[in-house]
C-alpha positions as CSV (number, residue, x, y, z in Angstrom):
1,X,-108.4,-8.6,44.9
2,X,-110.4,-10.7,42.0
3,X,-107.7,-11.4,40.2
4,X,-105.2,-12.5,43.5
5,X,-108.5,-15.4,44.3
6,X,-108.2,-16.5,40.9
7,X,-104.7,-17.2,41.6
8,X,-105.2,-18.6,44.8
9,X,-107.4,-21.1,42.5
10,X,-105.2,-21.8,40.5
11,X,-101.7,-22.4,43.0
12,X,-104.5,-24.3,45.1
13,X,-105.2,-26.7,41.9
14,X,-101.6,-27.0,41.1
15,X,-100.5,-27.8,44.6
16,X,-103.3,-30.7,44.9
17,X,-102.2,-32.1,41.8
18,X,-98.5,-32.3,42.6
19,X,-100.0,-33.8,45.6
20,X,-101.7,-36.6,44.0
21,X,-99.5,-37.3,41.7
22,X,-96.6,-37.6,44.4
23,X,-98.9,-39.4,46.5
24,X,-98.9,-42.4,43.9
25,X,-95.9,-42.4,43.0
26,X,-94.7,-43.0,46.4
27,X,-97.4,-46.0,46.5
28,X,-95.9,-47.7,43.8
29,X,-92.5,-47.3,45.1
30,X,-93.5,-48.5,48.2
31,X,-95.0,-51.6,46.6
32,X,-91.8,-51.6,44.9
33,X,-89.8,-52.1,47.8
34,X,-91.9,-53.8,50.5
35,X,-92.7,-56.4,48.0
36,X,-89.3,-58.5,47.2
37,X,-89.5,-58.0,50.9
38,X,-92.9,-60.3,51.7
39,X,-91.3,-62.4,49.4
40,X,-88.4,-63.4,50.8
41,X,-90.1,-64.1,53.9
42,X,-91.3,-66.7,52.3
43,X,-88.5,-67.9,49.9
44,X,-87.9,-70.9,52.0
45,X,-91.3,-72.1,51.4
46,X,-90.9,-75.6,49.1
47,X,-92.7,-75.8,45.9
48,X,-93.6,-79.8,46.1
49,X,-96.8,-79.7,48.0
50,X,-96.4,-82.7,49.9
51,X,-94.2,-85.0,52.7
52,X,-94.0,-88.1,53.1
53,X,-97.1,-88.5,54.7
54,X,-99.6,-85.6,53.7
55,X,-100.1,-83.9,50.5
56,X,-102.3,-80.7,50.0
57,X,-104.4,-79.3,47.3
58,X,-105.4,-75.6,47.4
59,X,-108.5,-74.5,45.2
60,X,-109.5,-70.6,45.0
61,X,-112.3,-69.4,43.0
62,X,-113.9,-66.3,41.8
63,X,-117.5,-65.3,43.1
64,X,-119.1,-62.0,41.5
65,X,-122.0,-60.4,42.0
66,X,-124.4,-57.5,40.3
67,X,-125.0,-54.5,42.1
68,X,-127.6,-54.8,44.7
69,X,-129.6,-51.2,43.5
70,X,-130.5,-49.4,40.1
71,X,-128.4,-46.5,40.5
72,X,-125.8,-47.2,38.4
73,X,-123.7,-44.7,38.6
74,X,-122.7,-45.3,42.2
75,X,-123.4,-49.1,42.6
76,X,-121.0,-51.6,40.7
77,X,-120.6,-54.9,40.7
78,X,-117.7,-56.8,42.9
79,X,-116.2,-59.9,43.8
80,X,-115.4,-61.9,47.0
81,X,-112.5,-64.8,46.5
82,X,-113.0,-68.1,48.4
83,X,-109.8,-70.1,49.2
84,X,-109.7,-74.0,50.2
85,X,-107.2,-76.0,51.7
86,X,-107.4,-80.0,51.3
87,X,-105.3,-82.6,52.5
88,X,-104.7,-86.0,51.9
89,X,-102.8,-89.0,53.3
90,X,-100.4,-91.0,51.4
91,X,-101.4,-94.3,53.8
92,X,-104.6,-94.2,54.8
93,X,-104.5,-96.2,58.0
94,X,-101.6,-93.9,59.4
95,X,-102.8,-91.9,62.5
96,X,-102.3,-88.4,62.0
97,X,-103.4,-85.8,64.9
98,X,-103.3,-82.3,66.0
99,X,-103.0,-81.1,62.3
100,X,-102.5,-77.3,61.8
101,X,-102.4,-75.6,58.4
102,X,-101.3,-71.8,58.1
103,X,-102.0,-69.9,55.1
104,X,-100.8,-66.6,54.1
105,X,-102.2,-65.2,50.4
106,X,-100.2,-62.2,48.8
107,X,-103.0,-59.8,46.8
108,X,-102.6,-58.6,44.0
109,X,-102.2,-55.1,45.9
110,X,-99.5,-56.2,48.0
111,X,-101.7,-56.8,51.0
112,X,-101.3,-60.0,53.0
113,X,-104.2,-62.0,54.4
114,X,-103.8,-64.7,57.2
115,X,-105.9,-67.9,57.6
116,X,-105.0,-70.7,60.3
117,X,-107.2,-74.4,60.4
118,X,-106.6,-77.4,62.7
119,X,-107.7,-80.8,63.8
120,X,-107.6,-83.3,66.7
121,X,-107.5,-86.0,64.1
122,X,-107.0,-86.5,60.6
123,X,-109.0,-89.7,60.5
124,X,-109.6,-88.6,56.9
125,X,-107.9,-90.0,53.4
126,X,-109.1,-86.9,51.6
127,X,-111.1,-84.1,52.9
128,X,-111.0,-80.0,52.7
129,X,-109.1,-79.3,55.9
130,X,-110.2,-75.4,56.1
131,X,-112.1,-73.1,54.0
132,X,-111.2,-69.4,53.8
133,X,-114.9,-67.4,52.2
134,X,-114.3,-64.5,51.4
135,X,-110.9,-63.9,52.0
136,X,-110.8,-61.4,49.4
137,X,-112.0,-59.0,47.6
138,X,-111.9,-56.8,44.4
139,X,-114.5,-53.4,44.0
140,X,-114.3,-50.5,42.1
141,X,-116.8,-48.8,44.9
142,X,-118.3,-45.4,44.7
143,X,-117.3,-43.0,47.6
144,X,-119.8,-40.8,48.9
145,X,-117.3,-38.4,50.7
146,X,-115.2,-37.8,48.0
147,X,-117.4,-38.4,45.0
148,X,-114.8,-40.5,43.3
149,X,-114.2,-44.4,42.9
150,X,-111.8,-46.3,44.9
151,X,-110.3,-49.6,42.8
152,X,-109.9,-52.6,45.8
153,X,-108.2,-55.6,44.4
154,X,-107.6,-58.4,47.0
155,X,-107.5,-61.1,45.0
156,X,-105.3,-64.1,46.0
157,X,-102.5,-64.9,43.9
158,X,-99.9,-66.0,45.2
159,X,-100.7,-68.6,48.4
160,X,-97.7,-69.9,51.2
161,X,-98.8,-73.4,53.2
162,X,-97.4,-74.2,56.4
163,X,-98.5,-77.5,57.3
164,X,-97.5,-79.2,61.5
165,X,-98.9,-82.3,62.7
166,X,-98.1,-85.0,64.5
167,X,-98.1,-89.1,63.1
168,X,-97.8,-92.4,65.1
169,X,-94.2,-93.8,65.1
170,X,-95.3,-97.7,64.9
171,X,-92.1,-98.5,66.3
172,X,-91.4,-96.4,69.3
173,X,-95.3,-96.3,70.2
174,X,-95.0,-92.4,70.1
175,X,-96.4,-89.5,68.4
176,X,-93.4,-87.9,65.8
177,X,-93.8,-84.0,64.8
178,X,-94.0,-83.2,61.3
179,X,-93.4,-79.9,59.6
180,X,-94.0,-79.0,55.4
181,X,-94.5,-76.2,53.6
182,X,-95.6,-75.5,49.5
183,X,-96.0,-72.2,47.8
184,X,-97.8,-71.5,44.8
185,X,-98.6,-68.6,42.2
186,X,-101.7,-68.6,40.3
187,X,-101.7,-67.9,36.5
188,X,-101.0,-64.2,35.1
189,X,-104.8,-63.7,34.3
190,X,-103.1,-60.8,31.6
191,X,-101.0,-63.0,30.2
192,X,-103.0,-65.6,29.5
193,X,-104.1,-66.5,25.2
194,X,-107.1,-67.5,25.6
195,X,-107.8,-66.5,21.1
196,X,-104.7,-69.8,21.3
197,X,-106.9,-72.5,23.6
198,X,-108.4,-75.5,21.4
199,X,-112.1,-76.5,21.8
200,X,-112.6,-79.9,23.6
201,X,-115.7,-82.1,23.8
202,X,-117.5,-83.5,27.1
203,X,-118.0,-87.2,27.0
204,X,-121.7,-87.0,27.9
205,X,-122.0,-90.8,26.2
206,X,-119.0,-93.3,27.8
207,X,-120.6,-94.6,31.3
208,X,-118.8,-93.8,34.1
209,X,-117.2,-90.7,32.0
210,X,-120.0,-88.4,31.9
211,X,-119.6,-85.7,31.8
212,X,-115.5,-85.2,31.4
213,X,-113.5,-83.4,29.4
214,X,-112.0,-86.0,26.6
215,X,-108.8,-86.7,27.9
216,X,-105.5,-86.0,25.5
217,X,-102.7,-87.2,27.4
218,X,-103.5,-85.3,30.7
219,X,-102.3,-86.3,33.7
220,X,-105.7,-85.5,35.3
221,X,-109.3,-86.3,34.6
222,X,-111.9,-83.3,34.7
223,X,-115.3,-83.7,34.8
224,X,-117.8,-80.3,34.7
225,X,-120.8,-80.5,35.9
226,X,-124.2,-78.1,34.8
227,X,-126.2,-77.9,38.0
228,X,-129.7,-77.6,38.4
229,X,-130.1,-73.7,37.6
230,X,-132.3,-71.1,39.5
231,X,-134.3,-68.5,38.0
232,X,-131.7,-65.9,38.3
233,X,-128.1,-68.2,38.0
234,X,-126.5,-70.4,36.8
235,X,-124.6,-73.1,38.9
236,X,-121.1,-75.1,38.4
237,X,-119.5,-78.0,39.9
238,X,-116.2,-79.2,38.8
239,X,-114.1,-82.9,39.8
240,X,-110.7,-83.5,39.0
241,X,-109.1,-87.4,39.5
242,X,-105.6,-87.7,39.1
243,X,-104.1,-90.7,36.7
244,X,-100.8,-92.1,35.9
245,X,-100.4,-93.3,32.1
246,X,-97.3,-95.3,31.0
247,X,-96.5,-95.5,34.6
248,X,-95.6,-91.8,35.0
249,X,-98.1,-89.7,37.3
250,X,-98.4,-86.5,38.5
251,X,-96.0,-84.1,40.8
252,X,-97.1,-81.1,40.9
253,X,-100.4,-79.2,39.4
254,X,-102.1,-75.6,38.2
255,X,-105.4,-76.2,37.0
256,X,-107.6,-72.7,36.7
257,X,-111.0,-73.2,35.6
258,X,-112.8,-70.2,33.9
259,X,-116.2,-69.4,32.4
260,X,-115.9,-66.5,29.8
261,X,-118.9,-64.1,30.2
262,X,-120.2,-60.8,29.2
263,X,-119.3,-57.6,30.9
264,X,-122.1,-56.1,32.9
265,X,-123.4,-52.8,31.8
266,X,-121.9,-51.2,35.5
267,X,-118.3,-52.0,34.9
268,X,-118.0,-49.3,32.3
269,X,-114.5,-48.9,32.4
270,X,-114.2,-52.4,31.9
271,X,-112.3,-53.4,35.4
272,X,-113.0,-56.6,35.5
273,X,-112.6,-59.3,32.9
274,X,-114.5,-61.5,30.4
275,X,-113.0,-64.2,32.8
276,X,-114.6,-65.4,35.9
277,X,-112.8,-67.9,38.0
278,X,-115.1,-70.7,39.0
279,X,-112.3,-73.2,39.9
280,X,-108.8,-73.9,40.4
281,X,-106.6,-77.0,41.5
282,X,-103.2,-75.7,43.1
283,X,-100.7,-78.9,44.3
284,X,-100.9,-82.7,44.6
285,X,-104.0,-85.6,44.6
286,X,-103.4,-89.1,44.5
287,X,-105.1,-91.5,42.1
288,X,-107.9,-92.8,44.3
289,X,-108.2,-89.6,45.5
290,X,-111.4,-87.6,43.8
291,X,-111.2,-83.8,44.2
292,X,-114.5,-82.3,44.5
293,X,-115.2,-78.7,44.8
294,X,-116.9,-77.7,48.2
295,X,-119.7,-76.9,46.5
296,X,-121.2,-75.0,43.1
297,X,-120.4,-71.7,42.4
298,X,-123.6,-70.1,41.4
299,X,-123.0,-67.4,38.2
300,X,-125.7,-64.8,37.7
301,X,-127.4,-65.6,34.4
302,X,-126.4,-61.7,33.0
303,X,-123.4,-62.8,32.7
304,X,-124.5,-65.3,29.4
305,X,-121.8,-67.6,30.4
306,X,-120.5,-69.2,26.5
307,X,-117.6,-71.3,27.1
308,X,-115.6,-72.8,29.7
309,X,-112.0,-72.2,29.5
310,X,-109.3,-75.3,31.4
311,X,-106.0,-73.7,31.3
312,X,-103.5,-76.4,33.5
313,X,-99.4,-77.0,33.8
314,X,-98.4,-80.8,35.2
315,X,-95.4,-81.7,36.2
316,X,-95.6,-85.2,35.5
317,X,-93.3,-87.6,37.8
318,X,-90.8,-87.7,35.1
319,X,-90.1,-83.9,35.6
320,X,-91.7,-83.9,31.9
321,X,-94.7,-80.8,32.1
322,X,-97.7,-80.9,30.3
323,X,-99.8,-78.2,29.7
324,X,-103.4,-78.2,28.3
325,X,-105.3,-75.1,26.7
326,X,-109.1,-76.3,26.2
327,X,-112.4,-74.2,25.6
328,X,-115.7,-75.7,25.8
329,X,-118.8,-74.9,24.4
330,X,-121.0,-73.7,27.4
331,X,-123.8,-75.2,26.1
332,X,-123.0,-79.1,25.1
333,X,-122.2,-79.2,28.9
334,X,-125.2,-81.4,30.0
335,X,-127.2,-80.4,33.5
336,X,-126.8,-82.8,36.3
C-alpha cells in the first residue's frame, strides 16, 4: 500500500509537469498563430502620421512604482503605461469639427487595448486630444492562492490610430468628411545598445536654448527639464520642437527618452529593465509647434537616476533617416 501511494504521488507529479509544459507550449503557439491575424487587421494602416489637414503625434511613458509594503517577498515593484494623442492643424484657420480618434494598442503579450477620444470642435492649432492613464501594466505579482509569482507585461508596443473628422469646405459652404490612419511600433528595448551611445551636453547658457540638448544635425530640438523634486521623487519633463535644416524638414519621427535607473531590491529576477521610458514622441509636428509632456513624470529617488538616454529615428523630407543616440549626465541637467 505504501509503495502504491508513493507511485501515485510520482505519477501525479509527472502528469502535472506534462500538463504545465503542454499548456505553456499551447500558449506560445496561440500567440504565434494569432499575432499575424491581429496585425492583418491593421495592415492597411498608413505609416504617414498626417493627411492634408491634420498631423497626429503619439506619446508613451512608463510610471514605475515601488512596493507599497515592506514584505518584499510578496510585494514587488510594478509599472503602468500612459499613452497620449496630440493633433495639430496644418492650417490654423481651418474649421475642424466632430473629431473622433480611435486607438488600438497591441501589448507585449499580444493583448489588444482599445480607447477612444472625441471633440465637437478642434479650435486648437495643436493640443492634447486624448490621454489614457494606466492603459497597460507590467508586474510580477504574488498570487496568494498558488503561492507563485505571475508575470504580466501589457506595455503597449504597437499603436494603431484612426482619425475621423469634418472640415468646412469654403467653396461649397458645407463640411467634408475625412479619415486617415496611422500605425507605429515602438523601438525594441532589448535591441537598443545603450553602450554605443555618445555623451551629449545640455545647453545651460544660450538664451532661448537653456535646457536643450545640443543639436548635432537633428530635425528637432529637445528640452529636458528637472523639475523641483519632492522629498522622495525626481521629476522630469521634456519638450520637443521640429526644425528644418537646409530646407529639409521632418516627415516622421520616433523619439524615445530613457532614464537609467538602479535595480530595485525586490526585483530579484531582474524582470524590470534598468532603462525606464520617461517620454516618447511618435508621428510628426510642424515647426511652429512645441510638443510638451502633458506633465512631468515622477520617479522615486530609490532608483537613483544616473543618465538620460535619447534615441531617435527621424525621416526627413528628403527621405533620408537621421539616427540619434545620445546620453546626458543627469546631474548636469539644471532644475527649473
